C-alpha positions as CSV (number, residue, x, y, z in Angstrom):
1,M,-26.9,-7.1,-7.2
2,A,-28.8,-10.1,-8.6
3,E,-27.6,-13.5,-7.4
4,D,-26.4,-14.4,-10.9
5,G,-24.8,-11.1,-11.5
6,I,-27.5,-10.0,-14.0
7,T,-30.1,-7.3,-13.6
8,V,-33.0,-6.3,-15.8
9,G,-33.3,-2.7,-16.6
10,A,-36.4,-0.6,-17.0
11,D,-36.2,-1.2,-20.7
12,G,-36.5,-5.0,-20.1
13,A,-32.8,-5.7,-21.1
14,A,-30.7,-8.0,-19.0
15,R,-27.3,-6.5,-18.2
16,C,-24.2,-7.2,-16.1
17,A,-25.3,-5.9,-12.7
18,W,-22.3,-3.6,-12.3
19,A,-24.0,-1.3,-14.8
20,G,-26.6,-0.5,-12.2
21,A,-29.3,2.0,-12.9
22,D,-27.1,4.9,-13.9
23,A,-28.0,5.9,-17.5
24,L,-24.4,6.9,-18.3
25,Y,-23.0,3.6,-17.0
26,G,-25.7,1.7,-18.8
27,R,-24.8,3.3,-22.2
28,Y,-21.2,2.6,-21.6
29,H,-22.0,-1.0,-20.8
30,D,-24.2,-1.4,-23.8
31,T,-22.2,0.4,-26.5
32,E,-18.5,0.5,-25.4
33,W,-17.5,-2.1,-22.8
34,G,-16.3,-5.3,-24.4
35,R,-16.4,-4.0,-28.0
36,P,-13.1,-4.7,-29.7
37,Q,-11.1,-1.6,-30.3
38,G,-8.1,-1.4,-32.7
39,D,-7.4,2.3,-32.7
40,S,-4.0,3.1,-31.0
41,R,-5.1,6.5,-29.8
42,A,-8.3,5.1,-28.2
43,L,-6.2,2.3,-26.6
44,Y,-3.7,4.8,-25.2
45,E,-6.5,6.9,-23.8
46,K,-8.1,3.9,-22.0
47,L,-4.7,2.8,-20.6
48,C,-4.3,6.2,-19.1
49,L,-7.9,6.4,-17.7
50,E,-7.6,2.9,-16.2
51,G,-4.5,4.2,-14.4
52,F,-6.5,7.2,-13.1
53,Q,-9.2,4.8,-12.0
54,A,-6.8,2.9,-9.6
55,G,-8.4,3.0,-6.2
56,L,-11.6,4.5,-7.5
57,S,-14.7,3.3,-9.4
58,W,-14.9,3.5,-13.1
59,I,-18.1,5.6,-13.0
60,T,-16.1,8.3,-11.3
61,I,-13.7,8.4,-14.3
62,L,-16.5,8.0,-16.8
63,R,-18.2,11.2,-15.5
64,K,-15.0,13.1,-15.9
65,R,-13.9,11.6,-19.2
66,E,-14.7,14.6,-21.4
67,A,-12.7,16.9,-19.1
68,F,-9.8,14.4,-19.2
69,R,-10.0,14.5,-23.0
70,E,-10.0,18.3,-23.1
71,L,-7.0,18.6,-20.8
72,F,-5.0,15.9,-22.5
73,E,-5.8,17.3,-26.0
74,G,-7.8,14.3,-27.1
75,F,-5.1,11.9,-25.9
76,E,-3.3,12.4,-29.1
77,V,0.0,10.7,-28.4
78,D,2.3,13.1,-30.1
79,R,0.7,16.1,-28.4
80,V,0.8,14.6,-24.9
81,A,4.3,13.4,-25.4
82,R,5.4,17.0,-25.7
83,F,3.8,18.1,-22.4
84,G,6.1,19.3,-19.7
85,E,6.0,20.6,-16.2
86,P,3.8,23.6,-17.0
87,D,1.3,21.2,-18.4
88,I,1.3,19.1,-15.3
89,E,0.7,22.2,-13.2
90,R,-2.1,23.3,-15.5
91,I,-3.8,19.9,-15.3
92,V,-3.3,19.4,-11.6
93,Q,-5.1,22.7,-10.9
94,D,-8.3,21.6,-12.7
95,A,-10.9,20.3,-10.3
96,R,-12.9,18.6,-13.0
97,I,-10.5,15.6,-13.0
98,I,-8.6,13.4,-10.6
99,R,-5.8,15.7,-9.5
100,H,-3.2,13.1,-8.8
101,R,0.2,14.5,-9.9
102,G,1.8,11.1,-10.2
103,K,-1.0,9.8,-12.5
104,I,-0.9,12.9,-14.6
105,A,2.9,12.6,-15.0
106,S,2.5,8.9,-15.8
107,A,0.0,9.6,-18.6
108,I,2.6,11.9,-20.2
109,R,5.4,9.4,-19.8
110,N,3.1,6.8,-21.2
111,A,2.7,8.9,-24.4
112,R,6.5,9.0,-24.8
113,A,6.6,5.2,-24.1
114,V,4.1,4.6,-26.9
115,R,6.3,6.4,-29.4
116,E,9.4,4.5,-28.2
117,L,7.6,1.2,-28.2
118,E,6.3,1.7,-31.7
119,Q,9.9,2.6,-32.9
120,K,11.4,-0.4,-31.2
121,E,8.7,-2.9,-32.0
122,G,8.1,-1.7,-35.6
123,R,4.4,-2.0,-35.1
124,S,1.6,0.0,-33.7
125,L,0.5,0.2,-30.0
126,A,-2.7,-1.6,-31.1
127,A,-0.8,-4.5,-32.6
128,F,1.4,-4.8,-29.6
129,L,-1.5,-4.8,-27.1
130,W,-3.6,-7.3,-29.1
131,S,-0.7,-9.7,-29.2
132,F,-1.6,-10.4,-25.6
133,E,-5.1,-11.5,-26.3
134,P,-5.5,-14.8,-24.4
135,G,-6.3,-18.0,-26.2
136,E,-9.4,-20.0,-25.8
137,D,-7.6,-22.4,-23.4
138,E,-7.3,-19.5,-20.9
139,R,-11.0,-18.5,-21.1
140,P,-13.8,-20.1,-19.1
141,R,-16.6,-22.1,-20.7
142,R,-19.1,-19.7,-19.0
143,V,-18.6,-16.2,-17.7
144,T,-20.3,-16.1,-14.3
145,R,-20.2,-13.6,-11.4
146,D,-18.1,-16.1,-9.4
147,W,-15.6,-16.4,-12.2
148,I,-15.4,-12.6,-12.6
149,V,-14.9,-12.1,-8.8
150,A,-12.2,-14.8,-8.7
151,N,-10.3,-13.5,-11.8
152,T,-9.5,-9.8,-11.4
153,V,-6.0,-10.8,-12.5
154,T,-5.3,-13.3,-15.2
155,P,-2.2,-14.8,-16.7
156,A,-2.8,-12.7,-19.8
157,S,-3.1,-9.5,-17.9
158,T,0.0,-10.3,-15.9
159,R,2.0,-10.9,-19.2
160,L,0.7,-7.6,-20.6
161,S,1.5,-5.7,-17.4
162,K,5.1,-7.0,-17.3
163,A,5.6,-6.1,-21.0
164,L,4.2,-2.6,-20.6
165,K,6.3,-1.9,-17.5
166,K,9.4,-3.1,-19.5
167,H,8.6,-0.5,-22.1
168,G,8.3,2.3,-19.5
169,F,4.6,2.5,-18.9
170,G,3.3,3.4,-15.4
171,F,0.1,2.5,-13.5
172,V,-0.3,-0.7,-15.5
173,G,-0.5,-3.4,-12.9
174,P,-2.1,-6.7,-13.7
175,T,-5.5,-5.8,-12.3
176,T,-5.5,-2.5,-14.3
177,C,-4.5,-4.5,-17.4
178,H,-7.2,-7.0,-16.9
179,A,-9.8,-4.2,-16.6
180,F,-8.4,-2.7,-19.7
181,M,-8.5,-5.9,-21.7
182,E,-12.2,-6.4,-20.6
183,A,-13.1,-2.9,-21.6
184,M,-11.4,-2.9,-25.0
185,G,-12.8,-6.2,-26.1
186,M,-9.6,-8.3,-25.8
187,V,-11.8,-10.6,-23.8
188,N,-15.6,-10.8,-23.6
189,D,-16.5,-10.7,-19.9
190,H,-20.1,-9.8,-20.3
191,M,-21.7,-12.5,-18.2
192,D,-23.8,-15.3,-19.6
193,G,-27.3,-14.0,-19.6
194,C,-26.3,-10.4,-20.4
195,A,-27.9,-9.1,-23.6
196,C,-24.6,-7.7,-24.7
197,R,-22.6,-10.9,-24.6
198,A,-23.7,-12.3,-27.9
199,P,-23.3,-9.0,-29.9
200,C,-19.9,-8.4,-28.4
201,E,-18.8,-12.0,-29.3
202,A,-20.0,-11.4,-32.8
203,E,-18.0,-8.2,-33.1
204,R,-14.9,-10.1,-31.7
205,Q,-15.4,-12.8,-34.3
206,A,-15.6,-10.3,-37.1
207,F,-12.8,-8.0,-35.8
208,V,-9.6,-7.9,-37.7
209,R,-6.8,-8.0,-35.2
210,P,-4.1,-5.3,-35.7
211,R,-0.8,-6.7,-36.9
C-alpha cells in the first residue's frame, strides 16, 4: 500500500489503495463505493451482505454477490421475509456463498424487521437509514489513511447500530454499520487524492435524501 493510502492503476488513475489491482474490486471502487444510494431494496441487500462479510474481506463477498442475489431472490424484502426453515436449508447447502447458518437466518429476520420498521416508523427503510447521516461537524477536514484506520467505528455508526438492533436487525454492529455507511455514500471516505473523491462528493451534493 502506498504511504498515503493512494495507488495509481495501470490506467493512470489514482485510487484508494484498498482497491488493489483486482479488476472487479477496481470497478466496485470506481462505480459503486461511496455513491449515494436511496433505494430501500439495495440498502437492505447491502446491510445483509455487510453482515455476511463480518470476519472476512469484502472482495470475498463481492465475488459471490451474484450467487447471493440468486439465492435470496434479488433481496426483494417481501420475498425474503416469507422464507422459512426449508429456505435456510436450501441456502446453507449452496457452496457458492458463505454458508453460515446464523447469517443466513439473520438476513431473513432482517427482511421481516424492514417491514416492521417501515410500519412503525411510517417511512421507508431508506429514509430511516439516511436520517443517521453524520453532520459536517462529525467529519474530518481531510480523509487520510490515518483517519480511516483510526475510525472504523464512528459516533454515527454507533447510533445507527443501536437503532437497527432496537428494531430487531442482526449482524449490524457499529463497525459493520460504518462500512455500510461508507459503501452507500452516507459518508464520502474516498481519500484525498483519490480520483473518485470529487465525483462522489458531487453526487452527494446533488442527491435528494429520502424522507
